[in-house]
C-alpha positions in Angstrom: 10.6 20.3 -12.8 13.9 18.7 -14.4 15.0 15.3 -14.4 18.5 14.1 -14.7 18.3 13.3 -18.4 17.1 16.9 -19.0 13.5 16.1 -19.6 10.8 17.6 -17.4 8.4 16.3 -14.9 5.2 17.4 -14.0 4.9 18.5 -10.5 1.8 19.3 -8.3 2.0 21.6 -5.3 -0.8 20.5 -3.0 0.5 22.7 -0.3 -2.8 25.3 0.1 -5.0 22.2 -0.3 -3.3 20.1 2.2 -3.4 23.0 4.8 -7.2 23.2 4.5 -7.9 19.4 4.5 -9.1 17.9 7.6 -6.4 15.1 8.7 -7.2 11.7 8.9 -6.5 9.9 12.2 -5.9 6.7 10.8 -2.7 5.3 12.4 -0.1 3.9 10.3 0.9 0.7 12.0 4.3 0.9 14.0 7.1 -1.7 12.2 8.0 -2.6 15.7 4.3 -4.0 16.3 4.4 -5.8 13.0 7.8 -7.2 13.7 6.4 -8.5 17.6 3.3 -10.3 15.1 5.4 -12.7 13.1 8.9 -11.9 14.6 9.1 -15.8 15.8 8.1 -17.1 12.1 10.4 -19.1 10.3 9.1 -19.1 6.5 8.5 -15.4 4.8 7.0 -14.3 1.4 7.0 -10.8 1.1 5.0 -9.4 -1.7 4.6 -5.8 -3.1 1.6 -4.6 -4.5 2.1 -2.4 -7.7 0.1 0.6 -8.5 -1.2 0.7 -5.1 -2.3 4.3 -4.7 -3.9 4.1 -8.2 -6.6 1.6 -7.3 -7.9 4.2 -4.7 -10.6 6.3 -6.3 -11.2 9.9 -5.3 -14.9 10.8 -4.4 -16.5 12.2 -7.4 -17.8 15.1 -5.5 -13.9 15.5 -4.4 -12.2 15.8 -7.9 -12.3 19.4 -8.1 -10.3 19.8 -5.2 -7.0 18.5 -7.0 -7.5 20.1 -10.3 -4.5 21.4 -11.7 -3.8 23.2 -15.1 -1.6 22.5 -17.7 -0.6 24.0 -21.0 -4.2 24.2 -23.0 -6.0 21.9 -20.6 -7.2 21.0 -17.4 -6.6 17.8 -15.4 -8.9 16.4 -13.0 -7.6 13.3 -11.1 -10.1 10.3 -10.2 -7.4 8.6 -8.6 -5.2 9.2 -5.3 -2.1 10.9 -5.4 1.1 10.6 -3.4 1.2 14.5 -2.7 -2.3 14.5 -0.7 -2.6 14.9 3.1 -4.4 11.8 3.7 -3.2 9.3 1.2 -1.1 7.2 3.3 -3.7 6.5 5.9 -6.5 6.1 3.3 -4.5 3.5 1.5 -3.7 1.9 4.6 -7.2 1.5 5.7 -8.1 0.1 2.4 -5.4 -2.6 2.5 -6.5 -3.6 6.4 -9.9 -3.8 4.9 -9.3 -5.8 2.2 -7.0 -8.2 4.0 -9.1 -8.3 7.6 -9.7 -11.6 7.9 -6.0 -12.8 7.0 -4.5 -10.0 9.2 -6.6 -11.7 12.4 -4.4 -14.7 12.1 -1.2 -13.3 13.0 0.8 -15.2 10.0 0.0 -11.7 7.5 0.9 -8.0 8.2 0.2 -5.3 6.1 2.3 -2.3 5.9 1.5 0.2 3.0 1.8 -1.6 -0.3 3.8 -4.4 1.3 2.2 -7.5 2.3 4.4 -10.2 4.5 3.3 -13.6 5.0 5.2 -15.5 7.9 4.3 -18.6 9.2 5.9 -21.4 11.5 6.1 -24.0 9.0 6.4 -24.7 5.1 3.4 -26.9 5.1 0.4 -24.4 4.6 2.5 -21.3 4.0 1.7 -21.7 0.0 -1.6 -21.9 0.8 -2.0 -18.9 3.0 0.0 -17.0 0.0 -2.4 -18.5 -2.5 -5.2 -17.2 -0.4 -4.4 -14.0 -0.6 -6.1 -12.9 -4.1 -9.4 -14.9 -4.2 -11.9 -12.4 -4.3 -9.6 -9.7 -4.3 -8.3 -9.7 -7.7 -9.7 -6.3 -8.3 -7.5 -4.6 -5.7 -4.7 -7.0 -5.5 -4.1 -8.0 -9.0 -0.7 -6.1 -9.1 0.4 -8.3 -6.0 3.7 -9.8 -6.9 5.5 -12.1 -4.8 9.3 -10.9 -4.5 10.8 -12.9 -1.8 10.2 -16.7 0.0 12.9 -17.7 2.2 12.7 -20.4 4.7 15.0 -19.2 7.7 16.4 -21.5 9.9 17.0 -19.2 13.0 16.3 -15.7 11.9 16.3 -13.8 8.4 18.7 -10.8 8.2 15.8 -8.7 6.7 
């Protein structure tokens, strides 16, 4: 498939595999529920996980299902791709499992590769943010803080 600059892009068509895949029933969180969880908070830090999907390994016995052929070679993916049916649900389940202890506090919400920390006061906020990675470096090593703001009433985002 062509890019704007004229170069080619590899595209894998997983329609046949996705039709035969048993769908995962793990629900993605509703945005309104996440807003309800931290809607009254005043201090926020938003973090984005880089290369999130690439941290999820495909089971060794299932790698053959996503094999595709390129010119003179066969590629067998070992990490989850975006085009696979259960990728979003599997990734959300992994993030919820990794951050389980913090999600129950009501000060941390996760939607896919985005983590939002919201607290009522600046005191203690940085401790929660810094508690995200200890013991989770393997999975959250690419976590980058992109926004930190204190809001007097409501945040425009």
